[in-house]
PyMOL commands that place a pseudoatom at each C-alpha (Angstrom):
pseudoatom trace, name=CA, resn=MET, resi=1, chain=A, elem=C, hetatm=0, pos=[5.672, -65.865, 78.984]
pseudoatom trace, name=CA, resn=THR, resi=2, chain=A, elem=C, hetatm=0, pos=[7.491, -68.850, 76.731]
pseudoatom trace, name=CA, resn=GLU, resi=3, chain=A, elem=C, hetatm=0, pos=[7.900, -69.440, 73.762]
pseudoatom trace, name=CA, resn=GLY, resi=4, chain=A, elem=C, hetatm=0, pos=[6.090, -71.928, 71.709]
pseudoatom trace, name=CA, resn=ALA, resi=5, chain=A, elem=C, hetatm=0, pos=[3.563, -72.405, 68.322]
pseudoatom trace, name=CA, resn=ALA, resi=6, chain=A, elem=C, hetatm=0, pos=[1.105, -70.461, 67.868]
pseudoatom trace, name=CA, resn=PRO, resi=7, chain=A, elem=C, hetatm=0, pos=[-1.934, -71.283, 68.877]
pseudoatom trace, name=CA, resn=LYS, resi=8, chain=A, elem=C, hetatm=0, pos=[-3.888, -72.977, 65.497]
pseudoatom trace, name=CA, resn=LYS, resi=9, chain=A, elem=C, hetatm=0, pos=[-6.761, -71.357, 64.787]
pseudoatom trace, name=CA, resn=LYS, resi=10, chain=A, elem=C, hetatm=0, pos=[-10.326, -73.812, 64.607]
pseudoatom trace, name=CA, resn=PRO, resi=11, chain=A, elem=C, hetatm=0, pos=[-11.666, -74.313, 61.526]
pseudoatom trace, name=CA, resn=VAL, resi=12, chain=A, elem=C, hetatm=0, pos=[-15.180, -72.530, 60.288]
pseudoatom trace, name=CA, resn=TYR, resi=13, chain=A, elem=C, hetatm=0, pos=[-17.657, -74.969, 59.117]
pseudoatom trace, name=CA, resn=PHE, resi=14, chain=A, elem=C, hetatm=0, pos=[-20.592, -72.464, 59.848]
pseudoatom trace, name=CA, resn=GLU, resi=15, chain=A, elem=C, hetatm=0, pos=[-21.701, -69.583, 58.545]
pseudoatom trace, name=CA, resn=ASP, resi=16, chain=A, elem=C, hetatm=0, pos=[-23.406, -68.291, 61.770]
pseudoatom trace, name=CA, resn=PRO, resi=17, chain=A, elem=C, hetatm=0, pos=[-21.015, -68.170, 64.515]
pseudoatom trace, name=CA, resn=ALA, resi=18, chain=A, elem=C, hetatm=0, pos=[-24.295, -69.246, 67.040]
pseudoatom trace, name=CA, resn=VAL, resi=19, chain=A, elem=C, hetatm=0, pos=[-23.776, -72.337, 64.928]
pseudoatom trace, name=CA, resn=GLN, resi=20, chain=A, elem=C, hetatm=0, pos=[-20.634, -72.734, 64.667]
pseudoatom trace, name=CA, resn=SER, resi=21, chain=A, elem=C, hetatm=0, pos=[-20.002, -72.333, 68.160]
pseudoatom trace, name=CA, resn=LEU, resi=22, chain=A, elem=C, hetatm=0, pos=[-22.154, -74.427, 69.184]
pseudoatom trace, name=CA, resn=TYR, resi=23, chain=A, elem=C, hetatm=0, pos=[-20.367, -76.941, 66.714]
pseudoatom trace, name=CA, resn=GLN, resi=24, chain=A, elem=C, hetatm=0, pos=[-17.448, -76.057, 68.985]
pseudoatom trace, name=CA, resn=MET, resi=25, chain=A, elem=C, hetatm=0, pos=[-19.310, -76.950, 72.679]
pseudoatom trace, name=CA, resn=VAL, resi=26, chain=A, elem=C, hetatm=0, pos=[-20.512, -80.582, 71.123]
pseudoatom trace, name=CA, resn=LEU, resi=27, chain=A, elem=C, hetatm=0, pos=[-16.799, -80.756, 70.319]
pseudoatom trace, name=CA, resn=VAL, resi=28, chain=A, elem=C, hetatm=0, pos=[-15.412, -80.684, 73.733]
pseudoatom trace, name=CA, resn=LEU, resi=29, chain=A, elem=C, hetatm=0, pos=[-18.412, -81.895, 75.198]
pseudoatom trace, name=CA, resn=GLY, resi=30, chain=A, elem=C, hetatm=0, pos=[-17.479, -85.544, 73.248]
pseudoatom trace, name=CA, resn=GLU, resi=31, chain=A, elem=C, hetatm=0, pos=[-13.833, -85.528, 74.173]
pseudoatom trace, name=CA, resn=GLU, resi=32, chain=A, elem=C, hetatm=0, pos=[-14.234, -85.216, 77.610]
pseudoatom trace, name=CA, resn=LEU, resi=33, chain=A, elem=C, hetatm=0, pos=[-17.601, -88.114, 77.651]
pseudoatom trace, name=CA, resn=ALA, resi=34, chain=A, elem=C, hetatm=0, pos=[-14.534, -89.894, 75.833]
pseudoatom trace, name=CA, resn=ALA, resi=35, chain=A, elem=C, hetatm=0, pos=[-12.473, -89.651, 78.649]
pseudoatom trace, name=CA, resn=THR, resi=36, chain=A, elem=C, hetatm=0, pos=[-14.970, -90.005, 81.087]
pseudoatom trace, name=CA, resn=ARG, resi=37, chain=A, elem=C, hetatm=0, pos=[-15.873, -93.657, 79.459]
pseudoatom trace, name=CA, resn=GLU, resi=38, chain=A, elem=C, hetatm=0, pos=[-12.472, -94.844, 79.102]
pseudoatom trace, name=CA, resn=GLN, resi=39, chain=A, elem=C, hetatm=0, pos=[-11.685, -93.672, 83.410]
pseudoatom trace, name=CA, resn=LEU, resi=40, chain=A, elem=C, hetatm=0, pos=[-14.555, -95.505, 84.229]
pseudoatom trace, name=CA, resn=HIS, resi=41, chain=A, elem=C, hetatm=0, pos=[-13.648, -98.687, 81.378]
pseudoatom trace, name=CA, resn=ALA, resi=42, chain=A, elem=C, hetatm=0, pos=[-10.754, -98.219, 83.324]
pseudoatom trace, name=CA, resn=LEU, resi=43, chain=A, elem=C, hetatm=0, pos=[-12.646, -98.231, 86.695]
pseudoatom trace, name=CA, resn=ILE, resi=44, chain=A, elem=C, hetatm=0, pos=[-14.452, -101.202, 86.242]
pseudoatom trace, name=CA, resn=ALA, resi=45, chain=A, elem=C, hetatm=0, pos=[-11.329, -103.354, 85.054]
pseudoatom trace, name=CA, resn=LEU, resi=46, chain=A, elem=C, hetatm=0, pos=[-9.502, -102.953, 87.766]
pseudoatom trace, name=CA, resn=CYS, resi=47, chain=A, elem=C, hetatm=0, pos=[-12.100, -103.648, 90.367]
pseudoatom trace, name=CA, resn=GLU, resi=48, chain=A, elem=C, hetatm=0, pos=[-12.974, -106.735, 88.396]
pseudoatom trace, name=CA, resn=GLN, resi=49, chain=A, elem=C, hetatm=0, pos=[-9.273, -107.778, 88.791]
pseudoatom trace, name=CA, resn=GLY, resi=50, chain=A, elem=C, hetatm=0, pos=[-9.218, -106.640, 92.108]
pseudoatom trace, name=CA, resn=LYS, resi=51, chain=A, elem=C, hetatm=0, pos=[-7.053, -103.724, 91.824]
pseudoatom trace, name=CA, resn=VAL, resi=52, chain=A, elem=C, hetatm=0, pos=[-7.401, -100.483, 93.824]
pseudoatom trace, name=CA, resn=PRO, resi=53, chain=A, elem=C, hetatm=0, pos=[-8.360, -98.115, 91.420]
pseudoatom trace, name=CA, resn=SER, resi=54, chain=A, elem=C, hetatm=0, pos=[-6.176, -95.408, 92.445]
pseudoatom trace, name=CA, resn=ALA, resi=55, chain=A, elem=C, hetatm=0, pos=[-5.620, -92.510, 90.227]
pseudoatom trace, name=CA, resn=GLU, resi=56, chain=A, elem=C, hetatm=0, pos=[-2.157, -93.560, 89.891]
pseudoatom trace, name=CA, resn=GLU, resi=57, chain=A, elem=C, hetatm=0, pos=[-4.362, -96.863, 88.547]
pseudoatom trace, name=CA, resn=ILE, resi=58, chain=A, elem=C, hetatm=0, pos=[-6.398, -95.358, 86.306]
pseudoatom trace, name=CA, resn=GLU, resi=59, chain=A, elem=C, hetatm=0, pos=[-4.342, -92.779, 84.545]
pseudoatom trace, name=CA, resn=SER, resi=60, chain=A, elem=C, hetatm=0, pos=[-1.837, -95.906, 83.545]
pseudoatom trace, name=CA, resn=PHE, resi=61, chain=A, elem=C, hetatm=0, pos=[-4.439, -98.507, 82.620]
pseudoatom trace, name=CA, resn=ILE, resi=62, chain=A, elem=C, hetatm=0, pos=[-3.839, -99.590, 79.056]
pseudoatom trace, name=CA, resn=PRO, resi=63, chain=A, elem=C, hetatm=0, pos=[-7.327, -101.084, 77.959]
pseudoatom trace, name=CA, resn=ASP, resi=64, chain=A, elem=C, hetatm=0, pos=[-8.003, -104.611, 76.034]
pseudoatom trace, name=CA, resn=GLU, resi=65, chain=A, elem=C, hetatm=0, pos=[-8.680, -104.381, 72.218]
pseudoatom trace, name=CA, resn=SER, resi=66, chain=A, elem=C, hetatm=0, pos=[-12.263, -105.161, 73.320]
pseudoatom trace, name=CA, resn=PHE, resi=67, chain=A, elem=C, hetatm=0, pos=[-13.032, -101.746, 74.821]
pseudoatom trace, name=CA, resn=ASP, resi=68, chain=A, elem=C, hetatm=0, pos=[-11.343, -100.471, 71.181]
pseudoatom trace, name=CA, resn=ALA, resi=69, chain=A, elem=C, hetatm=0, pos=[-13.924, -101.895, 69.532]
pseudoatom trace, name=CA, resn=GLU, resi=70, chain=A, elem=C, hetatm=0, pos=[-16.321, -99.897, 71.656]
pseudoatom trace, name=CA, resn=ARG, resi=71, chain=A, elem=C, hetatm=0, pos=[-14.755, -97.127, 71.252]
pseudoatom trace, name=CA, resn=ARG, resi=72, chain=A, elem=C, hetatm=0, pos=[-15.022, -97.880, 67.717]
pseudoatom trace, name=CA, resn=GLU, resi=73, chain=A, elem=C, hetatm=0, pos=[-18.723, -98.201, 68.091]
pseudoatom trace, name=CA, resn=TRP, resi=74, chain=A, elem=C, hetatm=0, pos=[-19.463, -94.789, 70.031]
pseudoatom trace, name=CA, resn=VAL, resi=75, chain=A, elem=C, hetatm=0, pos=[-17.251, -92.631, 67.964]
pseudoatom trace, name=CA, resn=ALA, resi=76, chain=A, elem=C, hetatm=0, pos=[-19.403, -94.086, 64.953]
pseudoatom trace, name=CA, resn=ARG, resi=77, chain=A, elem=C, hetatm=0, pos=[-22.546, -93.725, 66.708]
pseudoatom trace, name=CA, resn=LEU, resi=78, chain=A, elem=C, hetatm=0, pos=[-21.873, -89.670, 67.373]
pseudoatom trace, name=CA, resn=LEU, resi=79, chain=A, elem=C, hetatm=0, pos=[-20.871, -89.214, 64.084]
pseudoatom trace, name=CA, resn=GLU, resi=80, chain=A, elem=C, hetatm=0, pos=[-24.334, -90.927, 62.673]
pseudoatom trace, name=CA, resn=PRO, resi=81, chain=A, elem=C, hetatm=0, pos=[-25.663, -87.833, 62.445]
pseudoatom trace, name=CA, resn=LEU, resi=82, chain=A, elem=C, hetatm=0, pos=[-23.530, -85.776, 59.934]
pseudoatom trace, name=CA, resn=ASP, resi=83, chain=A, elem=C, hetatm=0, pos=[-23.494, -88.986, 57.312]
pseudoatom trace, name=CA, resn=GLN, resi=84, chain=A, elem=C, hetatm=0, pos=[-27.120, -88.074, 56.933]
pseudoatom trace, name=CA, resn=LEU, resi=85, chain=A, elem=C, hetatm=0, pos=[-26.223, -84.801, 56.770]
pseudoatom trace, name=CA, resn=ALA, resi=86, chain=A, elem=C, hetatm=0, pos=[-24.110, -85.610, 53.062]
pseudoatom trace, name=CA, resn=PRO, resi=87, chain=A, elem=C, hetatm=0, pos=[-25.915, -85.181, 50.096]
for i in range(1, 87): cmd.bond("trace and resi %d" % i, "trace and resi %d" % (i + 1))
show_as sticks, trace
zoom trace
C-alpha cells in the first residue's frame, strides 16, 4: 500500500442520508456527462477536420473557445434548479 494524502471527506449538505446519496449520485452523473460531451465534441471536430478519431487524438484534443462557451451555458442550465432553492 502506498502512502499518500488521505481521501477528503465529502461535505454533507443534507440531513437525510438518502437525499445526500442522491445528491452525490447526481454530481457523479454530471461529471460523466460532461466528460462524454467533451469527447463527443472532440469526435465531431476531428471528423470535420478529416482526421481519424483515435483514442489518442480524442484524448489530446484541445477544444476551441466556442466549446468553452457551450460548456458554461450547459453548466448554468444544469445548476439552474439550485438557484430556485435560494431564499
